N, C-alpha and C positions, 0 to 999 in steps of 0.2 A: 504493500500500500504506500510505501515511501513516506512522504511527509503529509499525506492527505488525512485530515481528521475525519473520522466517520460521522455520518449524519443519519440519525434515526427519526424519520418523519411520520407522523400519524395523520392520515387523511380521514376525517370523520364523515365525509360525504353528507348525505341528507339524513343525519341522525342527530338527536339531542335538541331538546328545547333549551331555552336560555338557562333555566334552573338546572337542568341536567348537565349542560355544558360547564356551568360554573362549578358544580360539585365534582365533575370529572377532572377539570383543570386543577382544582385544589388538591385532589388526591395525587395527581401526577406530579405536581410540584413537590409534594412531600416525599413521594416514593423515588424520585430521580435525584434527590440530593446527593446520593453517593455515586452517581454515574459521572465518572471523571474521564472516561476514555472515548466519549462521543458527544456530539451536539445533539440535543433533543428538540424536536419541533412539533407543534400541533397545528392542525388546520380545521378550525370549527366552521360551521355555517356562518354566512354573513351576519345573521341576526345576533350572534353571540360574540363576535370579534371584540367589540369594545369592552364587554363584560369580562371576557377571558383575559384581555390585556391587563386589566386592573389586578387580576388575581396572580398573573405570572410576573408582574412588574419587577418585583425584587428578586426574581429567580433567574436562572440561566436558560429557562425554556424559551424557545423562539416561536414566533407567531406567523402563520401564513394564511392567505386567503386561497379559496379553491378555484378562482377564476377572476377575470377582470375584463373591462371593455377597453379598446385601444384609444378611444377618443377622450379628450380632456374633460369635456362636459357636453350636454346637449339633450335633444329630445329623443332619448333612448330608454323608454319606459322599461323598468325592471333590470337595468344594467347598473354596474358599479365602476367608477373610474379609478385609475391608479392613485390619484391624490386623495380620494375618499379612503382608500385602504391605508395609505400612509398616515392619514390623520387619525384613523382608528387604531393605529399601533402596529400594523403589519410590517415586517421586514422582508418577507418572502411571498411569492404567489405561485401556485401550481398552474401550469399552462399546457394545454393540449392533452389533458388526461384522456385516456381511451374512451371513457364514458361520455365526455364532451364531444369527442369525434364521432362516436357511434350514435348517440341519441340527439345531439343538439347542433349537428351540422358544422362542427369545427373542422376547418381545413388547414392544410399546411400554410396557406396564405394568411388566414386569420391568426394562426399561431405565430407567424412571423410578425404581424402587426402588434400582437399582444406582447411578445418578447421585447420588441423595440420600445413600446410604451412603458413597460415595466422598468427597463433599464434607464430610460429618460427620467423616471421618477424615483430612482435609487431603490427600486424593489428588486430583490434577487429572484430571477425566474427559476422554478423547478420545471424544466422542459421535458415533457413526457413523450417517449417514442415507443413503438412496439408493433409486432406483427400479429396477425390473426391466426387461428388454427389452420385455415385454408392456405394462407401464405406459407406457413411452416410445412404443411403437407406437400406443397408444390415447390419446396426448396427456394422460396422467394424471400426468406428472412432478411438476407443482407441487402438485396436490391430495394426492399421496402424501407429499411432503415436508412440506407443511402439517401433516398429521396426525402424522407421525413427530416433528416438532419440538415441536408443541403438546403431545402426550401425553408425550413424553420429558422435557419440562421442567415438566410440570404441578406446580403448587404451589411452584415454586422462586422465591424472592424474588431481586431483583437482586443483593443482597450474596452470596447463595449461588451464583449463576450466574457471578459475576465472572471466575473463572479458567478456565471451561470452554473447551475447544478443540473446534470442530466439524469433522467430516470428512465430505466429500461423496464417497460411493463409488457411482457408477452401477453397479448389479449386473451390467448387461450388458457392462461393460468389465473385470470382474475376472477375471484369469487367462484371458481369451478372446483376448488380443492386440488386441482392439478398444480404442481409447482415444477418449475424448471429445476433440474438437478443442479448442484453447485457447478459441475463441469459444463452443463449446457449454458448456464447463466454466464460463467466465466468466459466462455468462447465468444459470446455476443458482446460482453463488456470490453474484452480485449479488442474486438473488431471496431467497436465504437470509439475507443481511445485512439486506435490507429487512424480512423477517419478524421478525427479532430486534430491529430498530429499533422496530417497532410494539409489540413486547412489552416491551422494556426501555429504550428510548430511544436517542438518537443516539450518546452517548458510549460506551455499552456496545457498540453495533453497530460503531462505528469501531475499537474496541480488540480486538474478538473475532477470533481467528485461525481462518480456515476453510481446512482442508487439502483437497487433491484426492487421491483414491485410486482407481486403476483402470488397471492396466497402465502405471504410470509407469516410464519407462526413460531411459537416457542420451540417446536421440535425441529425446525430447519434453519433458524437464524445462525446458529454457531457454524454449521457447515458452509453456509453462504458466505459468512464473514471471513472464513479462512482463505477465500479465493483472492488472489493478488489484485484483481481489478474491480472487485466489488467493495464500494466505499460506504455502504450503508443500505438503508431500505426505506421504501415508501409503502406504508402499511395501511390497509383499509380496515377490515373487520376486527382484526386483532388489536387495533389501537383504541377501540371503544371501551375496553376494560382497562382501568388504570393499572391494576396489578400485572396483568399480562403484558401490557405495553411497557411498563417499567422494567420488567424482566427481559423483554426483548432488547430494550435499550442497553442492557448490561451484557447482551449476547449470550444469555444463559439458557 
């Protein structure tokens, strides 16, 4: 892993009312006090971001939003701007999650706009890429990832891309209970690092954190984290329970 500090990120998706989010955040803050070997991040729904920010303020827990709009402001009913997220206390934002791509029409082009908007507003993008079951069956994994990475980062200079976190989520492993083996995930992570080395050079590729996301659980986090190019995890269901999430953050 070199000098890359692991990042364990919990994506709460469309779960937890404000009260539930506050209670969960309190527990997580308490339980990850001893986690020294990784950064810990949580991503509650928009309605709970400000509330969770107050709870984690004195802790080392980081805060992300699950999406954003690329425009500064305007007549975009139901959307949230980068500046709104910053003022609510976010430092990170998840962009291009497979569920956004599958259900809400997210494209490589909108992902690119969102990444640019996030960086312009000093938000760190957690940029998600990944192939479907069908892509994998047809041996298209690498060509799909090539396109997603190239189009998602189009026009971004090295200085702009410096803080990006990449998240590899094999769509076939999300919420299906199927998980890529450590070796399968490592192969793709190494490939992604190679792609970015070609694009931005060795020192960028060496410092870039690449997270694995796809049915990460207590029983597979340790084997995933042993892999040289896996720098953490983007966790869905297993991040909703504070005890489980804190144990995963310790790679136990």
